[in-house]
C-alpha positions in Angstrom: 51.5 66.4 44.5 50.5 63.1 46.1 52.7 59.9 46.4 50.3 58.1 44.1 50.5 60.3 41.4 54.3 60.8 41.7 54.6 57.0 41.4 52.2 57.0 38.3 54.1 59.6 36.7 57.5 57.9 37.3 55.9 54.4 36.0 54.8 56.2 33.0 58.0 57.9 32.2 59.8 54.3 32.5 57.2 52.7 30.1 57.8 55.8 27.6 61.7 55.2 28.1 61.4 51.6 27.0 58.9 52.1 24.5 61.3 54.2 22.5 63.8 51.4 23.0 61.8 48.5 21.9 62.9 45.9 19.5 60.5 43.9 17.0 59.1 41.0 18.7 59.0 37.5 17.3 60.9 38.2 14.1 62.8 35.1 14.0 62.6 31.1 14.6 65.2 28.7 15.4 66.1 28.2 11.6 66.7 31.6 11.0 68.7 31.9 14.2 70.9 28.9 13.2 71.6 30.5 9.9 72.5 33.7 12.1 74.9 31.5 14.0 76.4 30.1 10.9 76.7 33.4 9.1 78.8 35.1 12.1 81.4 32.5 11.6 81.4 31.4 8.0 84.1 33.5 6.7 86.3 32.1 8.8 86.4 28.8 6.9 87.4 30.9 3.6 90.2 32.9 5.2 92.3 33.6 8.2 92.5 30.2 9.7 95.5 29.1 7.6 97.8 31.8 9.0 97.7 29.2 12.0 99.7 26.7 9.9 102.6 29.2 10.0 102.4 29.3 13.7 102.1 25.8 14.6 102.1 23.9 11.4 99.2 21.4 10.4 99.4 19.2 13.6 99.8 22.4 16.1 96.8 23.9 14.1 94.5 20.7 14.1 95.4 20.3 18.0 94.4 24.1 18.4 91.2 23.7 16.2 89.9 20.7 18.4 90.9 22.5 21.6 89.0 25.7 20.4 86.3 23.7 19.1 85.8 22.0 22.5 86.1 25.3 24.3 83.1 26.7 22.2 81.2 23.7 22.3 81.3 23.8 26.0 80.8 27.4 26.1 77.6 27.2 23.9 76.1 24.8 25.9 76.4 27.0 29.0 75.0 29.9 26.9 72.1 27.8 25.7 71.2 27.3 29.5 71.9 31.1 30.3 69.8 32.3 27.3 66.7 30.2 28.3 67.0 31.7 31.9 67.8 35.3 30.6 66.4 35.9 27.2 67.5 39.5 26.6 69.1 41.4 23.8 71.8 41.8 26.3 73.2 38.3 25.7 76.5 37.5 27.5 76.4 40.8 29.1 73.2 40.1 30.7 74.1 36.8 31.7 77.1 38.3 33.6 75.2 41.2 35.1 73.0 38.7 36.9 75.9 36.5 38.0 78.9 38.9 38.7 77.1 42.4 39.2 77.3 45.7 37.3 81.1 45.5 37.1 80.9 42.1 35.7 78.2 43.0 33.3 80.0 45.9 32.0 83.4 44.2 31.5 81.6 41.5 29.6 79.6 43.6 27.3 82.5 45.9 26.6 84.7 42.8 25.7 81.8 41.7 23.3 81.5 45.1 21.9 85.2 45.2 21.1 84.8 41.8 19.4 81.7 43.0 17.1 83.0 46.4 16.2 86.4 45.3 15.2 85.5 42.3 13.3 83.2 43.9 10.7 86.0 46.4 10.3 88.6 43.5 9.4 86.2 41.5 7.2 85.3 44.7 5.1 89.2 44.9 4.2 89.0 41.2 3.1 85.8 41.7 1.0 87.6 44.8 -0.7 90.5 42.4 -1.4 88.3 40.0 -2.9 86.3 42.3 -5.1 89.6 43.7 -6.4 91.0 40.2 -7.1 87.8 39.1 -8.9 87.8 42.2 -11.0 84.3 43.2 -10.3 82.8 46.3 -11.5 86.2 47.6 -12.0 86.6 48.6 -8.4 89.7 48.4 -6.2 90.0 47.9 -2.4 90.1 50.8 -0.6 88.0 53.3 1.5 85.4 53.9 -1.4 84.7 50.2 -1.3 84.4 49.9 2.5 81.9 52.9 2.3 79.6 51.0 -0.2 79.7 48.1 1.9 78.9 49.7 5.0 76.2 51.9 3.3 74.5 49.0 1.6 74.3 46.6 4.4 73.6 49.2 7.2 70.5 50.3 5.3 69.5 46.8 5.1 69.5 46.4 9.0 67.7 49.9 9.0 65.0 48.3 7.2 64.2 45.7 9.5 65.4 42.8 11.4 63.2 40.0 9.6 64.5 41.2 6.3 68.0 41.3 7.5 68.2 37.9 9.0 66.3 36.5 5.8 69.1 38.1 3.7 71.8 36.8 5.9 70.4 33.1 5.9 70.4 33.3 1.9 73.9 34.4 1.4 75.1 32.0 4.1 73.3 29.0 2.4 75.2 30.1 -0.6 78.5 30.1 1.2 78.1 26.8 3.0 76.7 25.1 -0.1 80.2 26.4 -1.9 82.1 25.0 1.1 80.8 21.4 0.3 81.6 21.9 -3.5 85.0 22.8 -2.5 85.5 19.8 -0.6 84.2 17.7 -3.3 86.5 19.3 -5.9 89.4 19.1 -3.7 88.9 15.2 -2.8 90.8 13.9 -6.2 93.7 16.0 -5.5 94.0 15.2 -1.8 97.3 13.8 -0.6 97.8 13.0 3.3 101.7 13.3 2.6 101.3 16.9 1.8 99.6 17.9 5.2 102.8 18.1 7.2 105.1 19.4 4.4 106.2 22.7 6.3 110.0 22.7 7.2 110.7 22.1 10.8 112.3 24.4 13.2 114.6 22.0 15.0 115.3 24.5 17.8 111.9 24.4 18.9 110.9 22.1 21.9 109.1 19.1 20.7 109.6 20.0 17.1 108.6 17.3 14.5 107.2 17.2 11.1 103.5 17.4 12.7 104.7 20.0 14.7 107.4 22.1 12.8 107.3 25.0 15.4 107.4 22.6 18.4 104.8 22.4 21.5 104.8 26.3 21.8 103.3 26.2 18.2 100.1 24.7 19.5 99.3 27.4 21.8 100.3 30.1 19.3 97.7 28.8 16.9 94.9 29.0 19.2 93.5 32.4 17.8 93.4 30.8 14.5 91.8 27.9 15.7 89.4 30.1 17.0 88.4 31.6 13.5 86.5 28.3 12.5 83.9 29.2 15.5 84.6 33.0 16.4 81.0 34.7 16.7 78.7 31.8 17.2 78.1 33.1 20.9 76.4 35.9 19.3 72.9 34.1 18.8 71.6 35.1 22.3 71.9 38.8 21.2 68.7 38.1 19.2 66.6 37.0 22.3 64.0 39.9 22.0 63.4 39.4 18.5 63.1 35.6 19.0 59.6 33.9 19.1 59.7 31.5 22.2 63.2 32.4 23.2 63.6 29.9 25.8 63.1 27.0 23.5 64.4 28.7 20.2 67.6 30.0 21.3 69.1 26.8 22.9 68.1 24.9 19.7 69.7 27.3 17.4 72.8 27.3 19.3 73.0 23.7 19.4 72.6 23.5 15.6 74.9 26.3 14.6 77.8 24.8 16.4 77.2 21.3 15.3 77.1 22.6 11.5 80.3 24.6 12.2 82.0 21.6 13.4 81.5 19.7 10.5 82.5 22.6 8.1 85.8 23.4 10.1 87.0 19.8 9.9 86.1 19.3 6.1 87.4 22.6 5.1 90.8 22.4 7.2 91.7 18.7 6.0 90.2 19.4 2.1 92.4 22.6 1.9 95.7 21.5 3.3 95.6 17.8 1.7 94.8 19.2 -1.6 97.7 21.6 -2.2 99.7 21.2 1.1 100.0 23.0 4.3 103.2 25.1 3.1 101.5 26.3 0.0 98.7 27.5 1.7 99.9 29.0 4.8 100.1 32.5 3.9 97.4 32.7 1.5 94.9 35.5 1.5 92.6 32.9 -0.2 93.5 29.5 0.9 90.7 27.7 -0.8 91.1 29.2 -4.1 95.0 28.4 -3.8 94.1 24.8 -2.9 92.3 24.5 -6.3 94.8 26.2 -8.2 98.0 23.9 -8.2 99.8 25.6 -11.2 98.2 29.0 -10.4 95.6 29.3 -13.2 92.2 29.6 -12.4 89.7 26.9 -13.1 85.8 27.0 -13.3 85.8 25.5 -9.8 88.2 28.1 -8.2 86.1 30.9 -9.7 83.0 29.4 -8.3 84.8 29.1 -4.5 86.1 32.7 -5.2 82.6 34.1 -5.6 81.5 32.1 -2.6 84.4 33.2 -0.6 83.1 36.8 -1.1 79.5 35.8 -0.3 80.9 34.3 3.1 82.7 37.6 3.9 79.5 39.2 3.4 77.5 37.1 5.4 79.7 37.5 8.3 80.1 41.2 8.0 76.3 41.5 7.8 75.5 39.4 10.8 78.4 40.8 13.1 77.0 44.4 12.5 73.6 42.9 13.5 75.6 41.5 16.9 77.3 44.5 17.5 74.4 46.9 17.1 72.3 44.7 19.6 75.2 44.3 22.3 75.5 48.5 22.1 71.7 48.9 22.2 71.3 46.8 25.4 74.3 48.4 27.1 72.8 51.7 26.0 69.5 50.9 27.4 70.6 49.8 30.8 72.8 53.2 31.0 76.0 51.5 30.7 76.8 53.5 27.7 75.2 56.9 26.7 71.2 56.4 26.7 70.5 58.0 23.0 72.3 55.0 21.4 69.6 52.8 22.2 66.7 54.7 20.6 64.9 52.6 18.0 63.1 53.8 14.5 59.6 53.3 13.9 60.7 49.9 12.2 62.1 49.0 15.6 65.8 49.0 14.6 68.3 50.5 16.8 69.4 53.1 14.2 72.2 54.9 16.4 73.2 51.4 17.5 73.9 50.4 13.9 75.2 53.9 12.8 77.7 54.7 15.3 79.5 51.3 15.3 79.4 51.4 11.4 81.1 54.4 11.4 83.6 53.6 13.7 84.4 50.3 11.8 84.6 52.3 8.6 87.1 54.9 10.2 89.3 51.9 11.3 89.1 50.0 8.1 90.1 53.1 6.0 92.4 54.5 8.3 94.5 51.3 9.0 93.7 48.9 6.3 95.4 46.2 8.3 92.5 43.4 8.5 95.0 40.9 10.5 95.6 43.3 13.1 91.9 44.3 13.6 91.0 40.7 13.6 93.6 40.0 16.4 92.2 42.7 18.6 88.5 41.3 18.0 89.8 38.1 19.3 91.3 39.5 22.4 88.0 41.0 23.4 86.3 37.7 22.4 88.7 35.8 24.8 87.9 37.8 27.7 84.0 37.6 27.1 84.3 34.0 26.7 85.9 33.6 30.1 83.5 35.8 32.1 80.5 34.2 30.5 81.6 30.6 31.4 82.4 32.1 34.9 78.8 33.4 34.8 77.2 30.1 34.3 79.3 28.5 37.1 78.3 31.2 39.5 75.0 31.2 38.8 74.5 27.4 39.2 76.2 27.5 42.7 74.4 30.9 43.8 71.0 30.0 42.3 70.6 26.3 42.1 67.0 26.8 42.3 66.5 29.0 39.4 64.0 27.8 36.7 66.3 26.5 33.6 64.0 25.4 30.7 67.4 24.0 29.3 70.0 22.7 31.3 73.8 22.5 30.3 75.2 18.8 29.9 77.8 18.3 32.4 76.8 21.2 34.4 79.6 23.4 35.9 82.1 20.9 34.7 81.5 22.0 31.1 81.6 25.8 31.6 84.8 25.1 34.0 86.6 23.5 30.7 85.4 26.4 28.7 86.7 29.0 31.3 90.2 27.3 31.4 90.4 27.3 27.5 89.3 30.8 27.0 92.1 31.8 29.6 94.6 30.1 27.7 93.5 31.6 24.5 93.6 35.2 26.0 97.1 34.5 26.9 97.9 33.3 23.3 96.7 36.6 21.6 99.8 38.2 23.2 102.1 35.1 21.4 100.5 36.3 18.1 100.4 40.1 18.1 101.5 41.7 21.1 100.6 45.3 19.7 97.2 44.3 18.7 96.7 42.9 22.2 97.8 45.8 24.1 95.9 48.2 21.8 92.7 46.3 22.8 93.8 46.5 26.5 94.2 50.3 26.1 90.5 50.5 24.6 89.3 48.4 27.5 91.0 50.3 30.3 89.5 53.6 28.8 85.9 52.1 28.6 86.5 50.9 32.4 87.4 54.3 33.4 84.2 55.8 31.9 82.0 53.2 33.9 83.8 53.6 36.9 83.7 57.2 36.9 80.3 58.1 35.7 77.9 55.4 34.1 77.7 53.2 36.9 76.2 55.8 39.1 73.4 56.4 36.1 72.1 52.9 35.5 68.5 52.4 34.3 66.6 50.2 36.9 63.8 49.3 34.3 66.1 48.0 31.8 65.4 43.9 31.6 68.9 43.0 32.6 68.9 45.3 35.6 65.1 44.1 36.7 66.3 40.6 36.5 69.5 41.3 38.6 67.2 43.3 41.1 64.7 40.4 41.3 67.6 38.2 42.2 68.5 40.5 45.0 65.3 40.8 46.3 64.8 37.1 46.4 68.1 36.7 48.2 67.1 39.1 50.7 63.8 37.3 51.3 65.5 33.7 51.5 68.1 35.5 54.3 64.9 36.9 56.5 
């Protein structure tokens, strides 16, 4: 057999490999992607963040929210630039692969995958609690409810990405509108003196009415400040299903973050001021508690309760999408078993949806501990944030001439701020839940062992992220010659 025919056959095999792992192109514009970015996060406005009041009080959580908001803002500006340069389904993994090599890519992708597999498992538990508390359909929280949720929403994703994003957009719109209604309804009962009503721990360093747990409480509240923004970094994962990704992704990322900042500030102040920080610090449904000073349901509180369920569904649904695309990209490039990246006739990564969905269902049904699962997800998230921010810095320094349709305001200063704050947030996860942090660390170690011993020797050169890296290496070699 001639060399030419061998090369032809190899090229055909590579084309066939990618054809069986192709997503539907051009399914989303910037409006749908903005909705996706908000959908990832909106459940965090309805629940979870308020537990940070128990860690740091109103002042501690407020400072944590500002610092974590700054971290996310700096990071999404860096991601906007990176997504315009490398618009692939790998998202953060693809950026780190180009900047930090295969090990950096795998470490980043695995951390993102931990976040996007664990977060839906946690949220489906909260969905079950909401359904039970509302008395819907006579259902009770538990594994049958979790199974129904995964089955329905995985089915919509398997139907097609355009339909999935449209569904997410509609549900997110309902949840966001209800937050506005909540804020307006809470305004008449707002009392600034109730913001700092949590008892002061006089033994804590720097303790005051605004910082009842002292200065350390600010740090301990970091993971809960993140819940107002956790997940927005997933927008670039839709790159291969987006129209004009170099232009669309940066725009969607910026708009998503802007909307989330407004929602975070309004929700935080309205909920704490309407009822008092002490009353909502341990509530599973803080917005509803804020509207029920006497414990009795009102028309408004019922509306917000139903909207909270919509917000949880939006985030659950969108995070399933994000997890499937991250798994798809890692599998397509050979970092994880390749069969996981196969796509259906409708160009949906069916195994990339079903496998993490099955794992998520098993975790939810087996533990029933949504808070711990979310803390594990936060651990993975903070690792990925640090590595993605570092990737921006490395690419700016190593490849200054790289074409960048969008450039991060402030350059590496911006991404450096994100890097420092991400490292601080990572350490804070150990302050909140040491067990969860070590569970996440153990999963990470097992994944790293798999990569080091096997998959790094079986990477797929034709995968987009690998081709980008190979091209960069070739250009660097030519520059040295």
